[in-house]
C-alpha positions as CSV (number, residue, x, y, z in Angstrom):
1,M,-12.1,-30.5,2.2
2,K,-11.6,-33.7,4.8
3,D,-11.8,-30.7,7.9
4,T,-14.9,-29.6,6.3
5,R,-16.8,-32.1,6.7
6,L,-15.7,-32.9,10.1
7,L,-16.5,-29.4,11.7
8,D,-20.0,-29.7,10.2
9,E,-20.0,-33.4,11.5
10,L,-19.3,-32.2,14.9
11,G,-21.2,-29.1,14.6
12,A,-24.5,-31.9,14.0
13,R,-24.0,-33.3,16.7
14,I,-23.8,-31.0,19.2
15,S,-26.1,-29.4,17.8
16,E,-28.1,-32.8,18.5
17,V,-26.7,-32.7,22.6
18,L,-27.9,-29.0,22.4
19,A,-31.6,-29.3,21.1
20,N,-32.1,-32.6,23.1
21,S,-30.0,-30.8,26.7
22,P,-32.1,-29.5,29.5
23,V,-30.6,-26.5,28.0
24,R,-33.2,-25.9,25.5
25,D,-36.1,-26.5,27.8
26,F,-34.4,-23.7,30.0
27,E,-35.3,-21.8,26.8
28,K,-38.1,-22.0,25.9
29,N,-39.0,-21.2,29.5
30,L,-36.4,-18.0,29.4
31,K,-38.4,-17.1,26.1
32,A,-42.2,-17.9,26.8
33,L,-41.8,-16.5,31.0
34,F,-40.1,-13.0,29.1
35,A,-43.3,-13.5,26.6
36,A,-45.9,-13.2,28.9
37,T,-44.0,-10.9,30.6
38,F,-44.0,-8.2,28.0
39,D,-48.3,-9.3,27.7
40,R,-48.7,-7.7,31.3
41,F,-47.1,-5.2,29.8
42,D,-49.6,-4.3,26.9
43,L,-46.0,-2.9,24.8
44,V,-46.0,-2.0,21.7
45,T,-43.9,-3.3,17.9
46,R,-42.3,-0.2,16.7
47,E,-43.9,-0.2,13.7
48,D,-47.3,0.0,15.4
49,F,-46.1,3.0,17.6
50,E,-44.3,5.3,14.3
51,A,-48.1,3.7,12.9
52,Q,-49.6,5.9,14.9
53,R,-47.1,9.1,15.0
54,R,-48.1,9.0,11.8
55,V,-51.8,9.4,12.4
56,L,-50.8,11.8,15.0
57,E,-48.9,14.0,13.1
58,R,-51.8,14.2,10.8
59,T,-54.2,14.8,12.8
60,R,-52.3,17.9,14.7
61,A,-52.1,19.0,11.6
62,Q,-55.6,19.0,10.3
63,L,-56.4,20.8,13.4
64,A,-53.9,22.7,12.4
65,A,-55.8,24.2,9.3
66,L,-59.4,23.4,10.4
67,E,-58.9,26.6,13.8
68,A,-57.1,28.3,11.1
69,R,-59.7,28.4,9.0
70,L,-62.3,28.6,12.0
71,A,-60.1,32.3,13.2
72,E,-60.3,33.1,9.3
73,L,-63.9,32.8,9.5
74,E,-64.6,34.5,12.7
75,S,-62.8,37.5,12.4
76,G,-65.1,37.6,9.4
77,R,-68.3,38.2,10.7
78,T,-66.3,40.8,13.5
79,R,-65.7,43.2,10.5
80,G,-69.6,42.8,9.0
């Protein structure tokens, strides 16, 4: 039980030192750099991509149905 307390205290101290160290600033700057770079690439999330993919699939199915219906109507006109 005493060992657990010691490890917890040690972990807390290490976290405190890292939080106040230049490593933390470097991490923040690196994250900001990556965020800015990704913004320039105009990337989308996987969730947004999948949503647009589903919309496109529905649109293609509707287009195919409309094309089939148009062909059916046109073939009826040529016979009559």
